[in-house]
mmCIF file as Biopython writes it, N, C-alpha, C and O atoms, coordinates in Angstrom:
data_model
#
loop_
_atom_site.group_PDB
_atom_site.id
_atom_site.type_symbol
_atom_site.label_atom_id
_atom_site.label_alt_id
_atom_site.label_comp_id
_atom_site.label_asym_id
_atom_site.label_entity_id
_atom_site.label_seq_id
_atom_site.pdbx_PDB_ins_code
_atom_site.Cartn_x
_atom_site.Cartn_y
_atom_site.Cartn_z
_atom_site.occupancy
_atom_site.B_iso_or_equiv
_atom_site.auth_seq_id
_atom_site.auth_asym_id
_atom_site.pdbx_PDB_model_num
ATOM 1   N N  . MET A ? 1  ? 0.842   -1.181 0.000  1.0 0.0 1  A 1 
ATOM 2   C CA . MET A ? 1  ? 0.000   0.000  0.000  1.0 0.0 1  A 1 
ATOM 3   C C  . MET A ? 1  ? 0.889   1.248  0.000  1.0 0.0 1  A 1 
ATOM 4   O O  . MET A ? 1  ? 1.851   1.328  0.764  1.0 0.0 1  A 1 
ATOM 5   N N  . ALA A ? 2  ? 0.571   2.192  -0.837 1.0 0.0 2  A 1 
ATOM 6   C CA . ALA A ? 2  ? 1.355   3.421  -0.949 1.0 0.0 2  A 1 
ATOM 7   C C  . ALA A ? 2  ? 1.099   4.336  0.244  1.0 0.0 2  A 1 
ATOM 8   O O  . ALA A ? 2  ? -0.018  4.428  0.752  1.0 0.0 2  A 1 
ATOM 9   N N  . THR A ? 3  ? 2.155   5.003  0.673  1.0 0.0 3  A 1 
ATOM 10  C CA . THR A ? 3  ? 2.045   5.953  1.773  1.0 0.0 3  A 1 
ATOM 11  C C  . THR A ? 3  ? 1.447   7.250  1.256  1.0 0.0 3  A 1 
ATOM 12  O O  . THR A ? 3  ? 1.884   7.776  0.232  1.0 0.0 3  A 1 
ATOM 13  N N  . LYS A ? 4  ? 0.457   7.762  1.956  1.0 0.0 4  A 1 
ATOM 14  C CA . LYS A ? 4  ? -0.189  9.030  1.595  1.0 0.0 4  A 1 
ATOM 15  C C  . LYS A ? 4  ? 0.622   10.178 2.188  1.0 0.0 4  A 1 
ATOM 16  O O  . LYS A ? 4  ? 1.020   10.126 3.351  1.0 0.0 4  A 1 
ATOM 17  N N  . HIS A ? 5  ? 0.863   11.205 1.392  1.0 0.0 5  A 1 
ATOM 18  C CA . HIS A ? 5  ? 1.610   12.385 1.829  1.0 0.0 5  A 1 
ATOM 19  C C  . HIS A ? 5  ? 0.763   13.640 1.666  1.0 0.0 5  A 1 
ATOM 20  O O  . HIS A ? 5  ? -0.096  13.716 0.787  1.0 0.0 5  A 1 
ATOM 21  N N  . LEU A ? 6  ? 1.017   14.619 2.525  1.0 0.0 6  A 1 
ATOM 22  C CA . LEU A ? 6  ? 0.404   15.938 2.414  1.0 0.0 6  A 1 
ATOM 23  C C  . LEU A ? 6  ? 1.515   16.959 2.254  1.0 0.0 6  A 1 
ATOM 24  O O  . LEU A ? 6  ? 2.541   16.867 2.928  1.0 0.0 6  A 1 
ATOM 25  N N  . ASN A ? 7  ? 1.325   17.933 1.370  1.0 0.0 7  A 1 
ATOM 26  C CA . ASN A ? 7  ? 2.291   19.027 1.331  1.0 0.0 7  A 1 
ATOM 27  C C  . ASN A ? 7  ? 1.886   20.048 2.401  1.0 0.0 7  A 1 
ATOM 28  O O  . ASN A ? 7  ? 0.838   19.907 3.031  1.0 0.0 7  A 1 
ATOM 29  N N  . GLN A ? 8  ? 2.712   21.063 2.603  1.0 0.0 8  A 1 
ATOM 30  C CA . GLN A ? 8  ? 2.423   21.987 3.707  1.0 0.0 8  A 1 
ATOM 31  C C  . GLN A ? 8  ? 1.157   22.804 3.465  1.0 0.0 8  A 1 
ATOM 32  O O  . GLN A ? 8  ? 0.493   23.199 4.424  1.0 0.0 8  A 1 
ATOM 33  N N  . ILE A ? 9  ? 0.812   23.064 2.222  1.0 0.0 9  A 1 
ATOM 34  C CA . ILE A ? 9  ? -0.425  23.797 1.928  1.0 0.0 9  A 1 
ATOM 35  C C  . ILE A ? 9  ? -1.637  22.948 2.312  1.0 0.0 9  A 1 
ATOM 36  O O  . ILE A ? 9  ? -2.582  23.446 2.923  1.0 0.0 9  A 1 
ATOM 37  N N  . ASP A ? 10 ? -1.602  21.659 1.948  1.0 0.0 10 A 1 
ATOM 38  C CA . ASP A ? 10 ? -2.706  20.754 2.295  1.0 0.0 10 A 1 
ATOM 39  C C  . ASP A ? 10 ? -2.834  20.587 3.807  1.0 0.0 10 A 1 
ATOM 40  O O  . ASP A ? 10 ? -3.944  20.587 4.340  1.0 0.0 10 A 1 
ATOM 41  N N  . LEU A ? 11 ? -1.705  20.443 4.500  1.0 0.0 11 A 1 
ATOM 42  C CA . LEU A ? 11 ? -1.751  20.278 5.954  1.0 0.0 11 A 1 
ATOM 43  C C  . LEU A ? 11 ? -2.229  21.560 6.631  1.0 0.0 11 A 1 
ATOM 44  O O  . LEU A ? 11 ? -3.009  21.504 7.582  1.0 0.0 11 A 1 
ATOM 45  N N  . ALA A ? 12 ? -1.774  22.702 6.154  1.0 0.0 12 A 1 
ATOM 46  C CA . ALA A ? 12 ? -2.236  23.976 6.712  1.0 0.0 12 A 1 
ATOM 47  C C  . ALA A ? 12 ? -3.749  24.108 6.542  1.0 0.0 12 A 1 
ATOM 48  O O  . ALA A ? 12 ? -4.435  24.583 7.447  1.0 0.0 12 A 1 
ATOM 49  N N  . ALA A ? 13 ? -4.268  23.693 5.397  1.0 0.0 13 A 1 
ATOM 50  C CA . ALA A ? 13 ? -5.716  23.744 5.161  1.0 0.0 13 A 1 
ATOM 51  C C  . ALA A ? 13 ? -6.444  22.765 6.081  1.0 0.0 13 A 1 
ATOM 52  O O  . ALA A ? 13 ? -7.512  23.086 6.603  1.0 0.0 13 A 1 
ATOM 53  N N  . ARG A ? 14 ? -5.882  21.579 6.283  1.0 0.0 14 A 1 
ATOM 54  C CA . ARG A ? 14 ? -6.492  20.570 7.165  1.0 0.0 14 A 1 
ATOM 55  C C  . ARG A ? 14 ? -6.658  21.120 8.568  1.0 0.0 14 A 1 
ATOM 56  O O  . ARG A ? 14 ? -7.682  20.886 9.210  1.0 0.0 14 A 1 
ATOM 57  N N  . TRP A ? 15 ? -5.657  21.851 9.052  1.0 0.0 15 A 1 
ATOM 58  C CA . TRP A ? 15 ? -5.678  22.370 10.421 1.0 0.0 15 A 1 
ATOM 59  C C  . TRP A ? 15 ? -6.139  23.822 10.499 1.0 0.0 15 A 1 
ATOM 60  O O  . TRP A ? 15 ? -6.224  24.380 11.593 1.0 0.0 15 A 1 
ATOM 61  N N  . ASN A ? 16 ? -6.435  24.436 9.373  1.0 0.0 16 A 1 
ATOM 62  C CA . ASN A ? 16 ? -6.867  25.832 9.331  1.0 0.0 16 A 1 
ATOM 63  C C  . ASN A ? 16 ? -5.838  26.757 9.992  1.0 0.0 16 A 1 
ATOM 64  O O  . ASN A ? 16 ? -6.178  27.618 10.803 1.0 0.0 16 A 1 
ATOM 65  N N  . ILE A ? 17 ? -4.576  26.551 9.620  1.0 0.0 17 A 1 
ATOM 66  C CA . ILE A ? 17 ? -3.479  27.395 10.099 1.0 0.0 17 A 1 
ATOM 67  C C  . ILE A ? 17 ? -2.692  27.888 8.885  1.0 0.0 17 A 1 
ATOM 68  O O  . ILE A ? 17 ? -2.898  27.415 7.767  1.0 0.0 17 A 1 
ATOM 69  N N  . SER A ? 18 ? -1.805  28.826 9.112  1.0 0.0 18 A 1 
ATOM 70  C CA . SER A ? 18 ? -0.960  29.345 8.046  1.0 0.0 18 A 1 
ATOM 71  C C  . SER A ? 18 ? 0.154   28.346 7.721  1.0 0.0 18 A 1 
ATOM 72  O O  . SER A ? 18 ? 0.655   27.650 8.604  1.0 0.0 18 A 1 
ATOM 73  N N  . HIS A ? 19 ? 0.533   28.284 6.442  1.0 0.0 19 A 1 
ATOM 74  C CA . HIS A ? 19 ? 1.675   27.438 6.087  1.0 0.0 19 A 1 
ATOM 75  C C  . HIS A ? 19 ? 2.951   27.968 6.743  1.0 0.0 19 A 1 
ATOM 76  O O  . HIS A ? 19 ? 3.909   27.220 6.938  1.0 0.0 19 A 1 
ATOM 77  N N  . ARG A ? 20 ? 2.962   29.250 7.079  1.0 0.0 20 A 1 
ATOM 78  C CA . ARG A ? 20 ? 4.117   29.831 7.778  1.0 0.0 20 A 1 
ATOM 79  C C  . ARG A ? 20 ? 4.263   29.246 9.184  1.0 0.0 20 A 1 
ATOM 80  O O  . ARG A ? 20 ? 5.375   29.113 9.693  1.0 0.0 20 A 1 
ATOM 81  N N  . THR A ? 21 ? 3.140   28.900 9.803  1.0 0.0 21 A 1 
ATOM 82  C CA . THR A ? 21 ? 3.190   28.249 11.115 1.0 0.0 21 A 1 
ATOM 83  C C  . THR A ? 21 ? 3.916   26.915 10.993 1.0 0.0 21 A 1 
ATOM 84  O O  . THR A ? 21 ? 4.753   26.586 11.834 1.0 0.0 21 A 1 
ATOM 85  N N  . LEU A ? 22 ? 3.606   26.151 9.964  1.0 0.0 22 A 1 
ATOM 86  C CA . LEU A ? 22 ? 4.293   24.876 9.749  1.0 0.0 22 A 1 
ATOM 87  C C  . LEU A ? 22 ? 5.783   25.095 9.504  1.0 0.0 22 A 1 
ATOM 88  O O  . LEU A ? 22 ? 6.611   24.327 9.996  1.0 0.0 22 A 1 
ATOM 89  N N  . GLU A ? 23 ? 6.128   26.132 8.752  1.0 0.0 23 A 1 
ATOM 90  C CA . GLU A ? 23 ? 7.540   26.445 8.516  1.0 0.0 23 A 1 
ATOM 91  C C  . GLU A ? 23 ? 8.242   26.777 9.827  1.0 0.0 23 A 1 
ATOM 92  O O  . GLU A ? 23 ? 9.361   26.328 10.075 1.0 0.0 23 A 1 
ATOM 93  N N  . ARG A ? 24 ? 7.571   27.570 10.664 1.0 0.0 24 A 1 
ATOM 94  C CA . ARG A ? 24 ? 8.148   27.929 11.966 1.0 0.0 24 A 1 
ATOM 95  C C  . ARG A ? 24 ? 8.311   26.686 12.842 1.0 0.0 24 A 1 
ATOM 96  O O  . ARG A ? 24 ? 9.341   26.513 13.493 1.0 0.0 24 A 1 
ATOM 97  N N  . TRP A ? 25 ? 7.305   25.834 12.856 1.0 0.0 25 A 1 
ATOM 98  C CA . TRP A ? 25 ? 7.383   24.605 13.650 1.0 0.0 25 A 1 
ATOM 99  C C  . TRP A ? 25 ? 8.550   23.728 13.201 1.0 0.0 25 A 1 
ATOM 100 O O  . TRP A ? 25 ? 9.228   23.127 14.034 1.0 0.0 25 A 1 
ATOM 101 N N  . ARG A ? 26 ? 8.788   23.651 11.889 1.0 0.0 26 A 1 
ATOM 102 C CA . ARG A ? 26 ? 9.938   22.861 11.417 1.0 0.0 26 A 1 
ATOM 103 C C  . ARG A ? 26 ? 11.235  23.477 11.921 1.0 0.0 26 A 1 
ATOM 104 O O  . ARG A ? 26 ? 12.153  22.760 12.320 1.0 0.0 26 A 1 
ATOM 105 N N  . TRP A ? 27 ? 11.313  24.786 11.906 1.0 0.0 27 A 1 
ATOM 106 C CA . TRP A ? 27 ? 12.510  25.498 12.352 1.0 0.0 27 A 1 
ATOM 107 C C  . TRP A ? 27 ? 12.768  25.270 13.841 1.0 0.0 27 A 1 
ATOM 108 O O  . TRP A ? 27 ? 13.915  25.115 14.260 1.0 0.0 27 A 1 
ATOM 109 N N  . THR A ? 28 ? 11.690  25.249 14.644 1.0 0.0 28 A 1 
ATOM 110 C CA . THR A ? 28 ? 11.831  25.115 16.101 1.0 0.0 28 A 1 
ATOM 111 C C  . THR A ? 28 ? 11.749  23.668 16.583 1.0 0.0 28 A 1 
ATOM 112 O O  . THR A ? 28 ? 11.903  23.401 17.775 1.0 0.0 28 A 1 
ATOM 113 N N  . GLY A ? 29 ? 11.507  22.735 15.660 1.0 0.0 29 A 1 
ATOM 114 C CA . GLY A ? 29 ? 11.433  21.328 16.043 1.0 0.0 29 A 1 
ATOM 115 C C  . GLY A ? 29 ? 10.085  20.920 16.615 1.0 0.0 29 A 1 
ATOM 116 O O  . GLY A ? 29 ? 9.969   19.862 17.233 1.0 0.0 29 A 1 
ATOM 117 N N  . GLU A ? 30 ? 9.070   21.745 16.416 1.0 0.0 30 A 1 
ATOM 118 C CA . GLU A ? 30 ? 7.720   21.418 16.869 1.0 0.0 30 A 1 
ATOM 119 C C  . GLU A ? 30 ? 6.962   20.778 15.709 1.0 0.0 30 A 1 
ATOM 120 O O  . GLU A ? 30 ? 7.492   20.638 14.606 1.0 0.0 30 A 1 
ATOM 121 N N  . GLY A ? 31 ? 5.731   20.398 15.972 1.0 0.0 31 A 1 
ATOM 122 C CA . GLY A ? 31 ? 4.878   19.886 14.905 1.0 0.0 31 A 1 
ATOM 123 C C  . GLY A ? 31 ? 5.184   18.445 14.545 1.0 0.0 31 A 1 
ATOM 124 O O  . GLY A ? 31 ? 6.023   17.798 15.172 1.0 0.0 31 A 1 
ATOM 125 N N  . PRO A ? 32 ? 4.495   17.952 13.528 1.0 0.0 32 A 1 
ATOM 126 C CA . PRO A ? 32 ? 4.665   16.556 13.126 1.0 0.0 32 A 1 
ATOM 127 C C  . PRO A ? 32 ? 5.993   16.331 12.403 1.0 0.0 32 A 1 
ATOM 128 O O  . PRO A ? 32 ? 6.617   17.266 11.903 1.0 0.0 32 A 1 
ATOM 129 N N  . LEU A ? 33 ? 6.402   15.071 12.364 1.0 0.0 33 A 1 
ATOM 130 C CA . LEU A ? 33 ? 7.580   14.706 11.584 1.0 0.0 33 A 1 
ATOM 131 C C  . LEU A ? 33 ? 7.315   15.026 10.122 1.0 0.0 33 A 1 
ATOM 132 O O  . LEU A ? 33 ? 6.168   15.025 9.676  1.0 0.0 33 A 1 
ATOM 133 N N  . TYR A ? 34 ? 8.373   15.298 9.383  1.0 0.0 34 A 1 
ATOM 134 C CA . TYR A ? 34 ? 8.221   15.606 7.961  1.0 0.0 34 A 1 
ATOM 135 C C  . TYR A ? 34 ? 9.354   14.970 7.177  1.0 0.0 34 A 1 
ATOM 136 O O  . TYR A ? 34 ? 10.370  14.565 7.742  1.0 0.0 34 A 1 
ATOM 137 N N  . VAL A ? 35 ? 9.168   14.889 5.885  1.0 0.0 35 A 1 
ATOM 138 C CA . VAL A ? 35 ? 10.163  14.340 4.975  1.0 0.0 35 A 1 
ATOM 139 C C  . VAL A ? 35 ? 10.564  15.449 4.021  1.0 0.0 35 A 1 
ATOM 140 O O  . VAL A ? 35 ? 9.711   16.149 3.475  1.0 0.0 35 A 1 
ATOM 141 N N  . LYS A ? 36 ? 11.868  15.608 3.821  1.0 0.0 36 A 1 
ATOM 142 C CA . LYS A ? 36 ? 12.345  16.606 2.871  1.0 0.0 36 A 1 
ATOM 143 C C  . LYS A ? 36 ? 12.930  15.870 1.670  1.0 0.0 36 A 1 
ATOM 144 O O  . LYS A ? 36 ? 13.939  15.174 1.783  1.0 0.0 36 A 1 
ATOM 145 N N  . LEU A ? 37 ? 12.290  16.031 0.536  1.0 0.0 37 A 1 
ATOM 146 C CA . LEU A ? 37 ? 12.719  15.396 -0.707 1.0 0.0 37 A 1 
ATOM 147 C C  . LEU A ? 37 ? 13.248  16.486 -1.621 1.0 0.0 37 A 1 
ATOM 148 O O  . LEU A ? 37 ? 12.476  17.209 -2.250 1.0 0.0 37 A 1 
ATOM 149 N N  . GLY A ? 38 ? 14.563  16.600 -1.692 1.0 0.0 38 A 1 
ATOM 150 C CA . GLY A ? 38 ? 15.146  17.721 -2.422 1.0 0.0 38 A 1 
ATOM 151 C C  . GLY A ? 38 ? 14.791  18.991 -1.682 1.0 0.0 38 A 1 
ATOM 152 O O  . GLY A ? 38 ? 15.117  19.119 -0.502 1.0 0.0 38 A 1 
ATOM 153 N N  . GLY A ? 39 ? 14.142  19.923 -2.328 1.0 0.0 39 A 1 
ATOM 154 C CA . GLY A ? 39 ? 13.705  21.142 -1.667 1.0 0.0 39 A 1 
ATOM 155 C C  . GLY A ? 39 ? 12.246  21.100 -1.245 1.0 0.0 39 A 1 
ATOM 156 O O  . GLY A ? 39 ? 11.707  22.096 -0.763 1.0 0.0 39 A 1 
ATOM 157 N N  . ARG A ? 40 ? 11.606  19.955 -1.423 1.0 0.0 40 A 1 
ATOM 158 C CA . ARG A ? 40 ? 10.171  19.827 -1.168 1.0 0.0 40 A 1 
ATOM 159 C C  . ARG A ? 40 ? 9.932   19.166 0.183  1.0 0.0 40 A 1 
ATOM 160 O O  . ARG A ? 40 ? 10.558  18.155 0.503  1.0 0.0 40 A 1 
ATOM 161 N N  . VAL A ? 41 ? 9.028   19.737 0.974  1.0 0.0 41 A 1 
ATOM 162 C CA . VAL A ? 41 ? 8.664   19.186 2.279  1.0 0.0 41 A 1 
ATOM 163 C C  . VAL A ? 41 ? 7.301   18.527 2.165  1.0 0.0 41 A 1 
ATOM 164 O O  . VAL A ? 41 ? 6.355   19.124 1.651  1.0 0.0 41 A 1 
ATOM 165 N N  . VAL A ? 42 ? 7.204   17.290 2.647  1.0 0.0 42 A 1 
ATOM 166 C CA . VAL A ? 42 ? 5.927   16.584 2.698  1.0 0.0 42 A 1 
ATOM 167 C C  . VAL A ? 42 ? 5.774   15.950 4.074  1.0 0.0 42 A 1 
ATOM 168 O O  . VAL A ? 42 ? 6.754   15.678 4.768  1.0 0.0 42 A 1 
ATOM 169 N N  . TYR A ? 43 ? 4.537   15.726 4.443  1.0 0.0 43 A 1 
ATOM 170 C CA . TYR A ? 43 ? 4.201   15.100 5.719  1.0 0.0 43 A 1 
ATOM 171 C C  . TYR A ? 43 ? 3.499   13.783 5.426  1.0 0.0 43 A 1 
ATOM 172 O O  . TYR A ? 43 ? 2.539   13.748 4.656  1.0 0.0 43 A 1 
ATOM 173 N N  . ARG A ? 44 ? 3.972   12.698 6.035  1.0 0.0 44 A 1 
ATOM 174 C CA . ARG A ? 44 ? 3.275   11.420 5.885  1.0 0.0 44 A 1 
ATOM 175 C C  . ARG A ? 44 ? 1.982   11.493 6.689  1.0 0.0 44 A 1 
ATOM 176 O O  . ARG A ? 44 ? 1.980   11.957 7.829  1.0 0.0 44 A 1 
ATOM 177 N N  . LEU A ? 45 ? 0.900   11.041 6.103  1.0 0.0 45 A 1 
ATOM 178 C CA . LEU A ? 45 ? -0.394  11.088 6.769  1.0 0.0 45 A 1 
ATOM 179 C C  . LEU A ? 45 ? -0.348  10.367 8.112  1.0 0.0 45 A 1 
ATOM 180 O O  . LEU A ? 45 ? -0.964  10.826 9.074  1.0 0.0 45 A 1 
ATOM 181 N N  . GLU A ? 46 ? 0.365   9.253  8.197  1.0 0.0 46 A 1 
ATOM 182 C CA . GLU A ? 46 ? 0.449   8.518  9.462  1.0 0.0 46 A 1 
ATOM 183 C C  . GLU A ? 46 ? 1.134   9.357  10.548 1.0 0.0 46 A 1 
ATOM 184 O O  . GLU A ? 46 ? 0.763   9.261  11.718 1.0 0.0 46 A 1 
ATOM 185 N N  . ASP A ? 47 ? 2.125   10.175 10.182 1.0 0.0 47 A 1 
ATOM 186 C CA . ASP A ? 47 ? 2.786   11.045 11.159 1.0 0.0 47 A 1 
ATOM 187 C C  . ASP A ? 47 ? 1.873   12.191 11.581 1.0 0.0 47 A 1 
ATOM 188 O O  . ASP A ? 47 ? 1.867   12.591 12.745 1.0 0.0 47 A 1 
ATOM 189 N N  . VAL A ? 48 ? 1.110   12.712 10.637 1.0 0.0 48 A 1 
ATOM 190 C CA . VAL A ? 48 ? 0.150   13.783 10.944 1.0 0.0 48 A 1 
ATOM 191 C C  . VAL A ? 48 ? -0.899  13.263 11.924 1.0 0.0 48 A 1 
ATOM 192 O O  . VAL A ? 48 ? -1.215  13.923 12.913 1.0 0.0 48 A 1 
ATOM 193 N N  . GLU A ? 49 ? -1.432  12.084 11.644 1.0 0.0 49 A 1 
ATOM 194 C CA . GLU A ? 49 ? -2.459  11.510 12.521 1.0 0.0 49 A 1 
ATOM 195 C C  . GLU A ? 49 ? -1.894  11.175 13.899 1.0 0.0 49 A 1 
ATOM 196 O O  . GLU A ? 49 ? -2.586  11.340 14.903 1.0 0.0 49 A 1 
ATOM 197 N N  . ALA A ? 50 ? -0.647  10.706 13.963 1.0 0.0 50 A 1 
ATOM 198 C CA . ALA A ? 50 ? -0.005  10.431 15.253 1.0 0.0 50 A 1 
ATOM 199 C C  . ALA A ? 50 ? 0.160   11.726 16.044 1.0 0.0 50 A 1 
ATOM 200 O O  . ALA A ? 50 ? -0.090  11.754 17.249 1.0 0.0 50 A 1 
ATOM 201 N N  . PHE A ? 51 ? 0.580   12.798 15.373 1.0 0.0 51 A 1 
ATOM 202 C CA . PHE A ? 51 ? 0.732   14.091 16.031 1.0 0.0 51 A 1 
ATOM 203 C C  . PHE A ? 51 ? -0.611  14.580 16.555 1.0 0.0 51 A 1 
ATOM 204 O O  . PHE A ? 51 ? -0.691  15.102 17.667 1.0 0.0 51 A 1 
ATOM 205 N N  . GLU A ? 52 ? -1.661  14.416 15.767 1.0 0.0 52 A 1 
ATOM 206 C CA . GLU A ? 52 ? -2.997  14.827 16.204 1.0 0.0 52 A 1 
ATOM 207 C C  . GLU A ? 52 ? -3.412  14.062 17.461 1.0 0.0 52 A 1 
ATOM 208 O O  . GLU A ? 52 ? -3.964  14.651 18.391 1.0 0.0 52 A 1 
ATOM 209 N N  . ARG A ? 53 ? -3.149  12.751 17.495 1.0 0.0 53 A 1 
ATOM 210 C CA . ARG A ? 53 ? -3.492  11.958 18.690 1.0 0.0 53 A 1 
ATOM 211 C C  . ARG A ? 53 ? -2.728  12.443 19.918 1.0 0.0 53 A 1 
ATOM 212 O O  . ARG A ? 53 ? -3.281  12.473 21.017 1.0 0.0 53 A 1 
ATOM 213 N N  . GLU A ? 54 ? -1.460  12.825 19.741 1.0 0.0 54 A 1 
ATOM 214 C CA . GLU A ? 54 ? -0.635  13.304 20.857 1.0 0.0 54 A 1 
ATOM 215 C C  . GLU A ? 54 ? -1.132  14.632 21.413 1.0 0.0 54 A 1 
ATOM 216 O O  . GLU A ? 54 ? -0.821  14.978 22.552 1.0 0.0 54 A 1 
ATOM 217 N N  . GLN A ? 55 ? -1.899  15.380 20.627 1.0 0.0 55 A 1 
ATOM 218 C CA . GLN A ? 55 ? -2.360  16.700 21.055 1.0 0.0 55 A 1 
ATOM 219 C C  . GLN A ? 55 ? -3.677  16.659 21.818 1.0 0.0 55 A 1 
ATOM 220 O O  . GLN A ? 55 ? -4.130  17.694 22.308 1.0 0.0 55 A 1 
ATOM 221 N N  . ILE A ? 56 ? -4.297  15.503 21.929 1.0 0.0 56 A 1 
ATOM 222 C CA . ILE A ? 56 ? -5.593  15.396 22.611 1.0 0.0 56 A 1 
ATOM 223 C C  . ILE A ? 56 ? -5.408  15.670 24.096 1.0 0.0 56 A 1 
ATOM 224 O O  . ILE A ? 56 ? -4.556  15.069 24.749 1.0 0.0 56 A 1 
ATOM 225 N N  . ARG A ? 57 ? -6.212  16.581 24.618 1.0 0.0 57 A 1 
ATOM 226 C CA . ARG A ? 57 ? -6.158  16.966 26.030 1.0 0.0 57 A 1 
ATOM 227 C C  . ARG A ? 57 ? -7.560  16.915 26.609 1.0 0.0 57 A 1 
ATOM 228 O O  . ARG A ? 57 ? -8.534  17.227 25.924 1.0 0.0 57 A 1 
ATOM 229 N N  . ALA A ? 58 ? -7.662  16.521 27.879 1.0 0.0 58 A 1 
ATOM 230 C CA . ALA A ? 58 ? -8.956  16.508 28.563 1.0 0.0 58 A 1 
ATOM 231 C C  . ALA A ? 58 ? -9.266  17.881 29.147 1.0 0.0 58 A 1 
ATOM 232 O O  . ALA A ? 58 ? -10.431 18.246 29.307 1.0 0.0 58 A 1 
ATOM 233 N N  . SER A ? 59 ? -8.213  18.644 29.468 1.0 0.0 59 A 1 
ATOM 234 C CA . SER A ? 59 ? -8.404  19.995 29.998 1.0 0.0 59 A 1 
ATOM 235 C C  . SER A ? 59 ? -7.152  20.811 29.708 1.0 0.0 59 A 1 
ATOM 236 O O  . SER A ? 59 ? -6.128  20.264 29.297 1.0 0.0 59 A 1 
ATOM 237 N N  . THR A ? 60 ? -7.235  22.116 29.921 1.0 0.0 60 A 1 
ATOM 238 C CA . THR A ? 60 ? -6.061  22.958 29.696 1.0 0.0 60 A 1 
ATOM 239 C C  . THR A ? 60 ? -4.964  22.653 30.700 1.0 0.0 60 A 1 
ATOM 240 O O  . THR A ? 60 ? -3.796  22.936 30.435 1.0 0.0 60 A 1 
ATOM 241 N N  . ALA A ? 61 ? -5.311  22.083 31.846 1.0 0.0 61 A 1 
ATOM 242 C CA . ALA A ? 61 ? -4.319  21.736 32.862 1.0 0.0 61 A 1 
ATOM 243 C C  . ALA A ? 61 ? -3.465  20.546 32.425 1.0 0.0 61 A 1 
ATOM 244 O O  . ALA A ? 61 ? -2.346  20.390 32.915 1.0 0.0 61 A 1 
ATOM 245 N N  . ASP A ? 62 ? -3.961  19.709 31.523 1.0 0.0 62 A 1 
ATOM 246 C CA . ASP A ? 62 ? -3.201  18.540 31.083 1.0 0.0 62 A 1 
ATOM 247 C C  . ASP A ? 62 ? -1.855  18.923 30.498 1.0 0.0 62 A 1 
ATOM 248 O O  . ASP A ? 62 ? -0.864  18.231 30.727 1.0 0.0 62 A 1 
ATOM 249 N N  . HIS A ? 63 ? -1.804  19.998 29.758 1.0 0.0 63 A 1 
ATOM 250 C CA . HIS A ? 63 ? -0.567  20.410 29.107 1.0 0.0 63 A 1 
ATOM 251 C C  . HIS A ? 63 ? 0.457   20.916 30.116 1.0 0.0 63 A 1 
ATOM 252 O O  . HIS A ? 63 ? 1.657   20.735 29.914 1.0 0.0 63 A 1 
ATOM 253 N N  . ALA A ? 64 ? 0.009   21.543 31.187 1.0 0.0 64 A 1 
ATOM 254 C CA . ALA A ? 64 ? 0.914   22.168 32.149 1.0 0.0 64 A 1 
ATOM 255 C C  . ALA A ? 64 ? 1.449   21.190 33.192 1.0 0.0 64 A 1 
ATOM 256 O O  . ALA A ? 64 ? 2.407   21.511 33.894 1.0 0.0 64 A 1 
ATOM 257 N N  . LYS A ? 65 ? 0.857   20.015 33.308 1.0 0.0 65 A 1 
ATOM 258 C CA . LYS A ? 65 ? 1.286   19.065 34.330 1.0 0.0 65 A 1 
ATOM 259 C C  . LYS A ? 65 ? 2.714   18.617 34.092 1.0 0.0 65 A 1 
ATOM 260 O O  . LYS A ? 65 ? 3.115   18.337 32.962 1.0 0.0 65 A 1 
ATOM 261 N N  . LYS A ? 66 ? 3.475   18.553 35.173 1.0 0.0 66 A 1 
ATOM 262 C CA . LYS A ? 66 ? 4.838   18.061 35.110 1.0 0.0 66 A 1 
ATOM 263 C C  . LYS A ? 66 ? 4.913   16.806 35.973 1.0 0.0 66 A 1 
ATOM 264 O O  . LYS A ? 66 ? 4.233   16.725 36.996 1.0 0.0 66 A 1 
ATOM 265 N N  . PRO A ? 67 ? 5.724   15.830 35.581 1.0 0.0 67 A 1 
ATOM 266 C CA . PRO A ? 67 ? 5.831   14.619 36.389 1.0 0.0 67 A 1 
ATOM 267 C C  . PRO A ? 67 ? 6.427   14.920 37.760 1.0 0.0 67 A 1 
ATOM 268 O O  . PRO A ? 67 ? 7.285   15.792 37.900 1.0 0.0 67 A 1 
ATOM 269 N N  . ALA A ? 68 ? 5.963   14.191 38.765 1.0 0.0 68 A 1 
ATOM 270 C CA . ALA A ? 68 ? 6.487   14.371 40.127 1.0 0.0 68 A 1 
ATOM 271 C C  . ALA A ? 68 ? 7.928   13.888 40.172 1.0 0.0 68 A 1 
ATOM 272 O O  . ALA A ? 68 ? 8.277   12.885 39.549 1.0 0.0 68 A 1 
ATOM 273 N N  . ALA A ? 69 ? 8.751   14.601 40.904 1.0 0.0 69 A 1 
ATOM 274 C CA . ALA A ? 69 ? 10.174  14.247 40.989 1.0 0.0 69 A 1 
ATOM 275 C C  . ALA A ? 69 ? 10.427  13.229 42.063 1.0 0.0 69 A 1 
ATOM 276 O O  . ALA A ? 69 ? 11.570  12.821 42.270 1.0 0.0 69 A 1 
#
């Protein structure tokens, strides 16, 4: 089965964000994993979906919680 890819314009449209946000996330190491083929950046759909699952929160406090030392 062939792997489905999204370019940054398609992913930005999927999430209703600017493609510049995706560029910034790549620069800062945030966001989903991506593949760079020559000068072209693509996102594997499986990585996008994994990133989406990782972002699920039950409340705003979930993100701020730190593990007990």
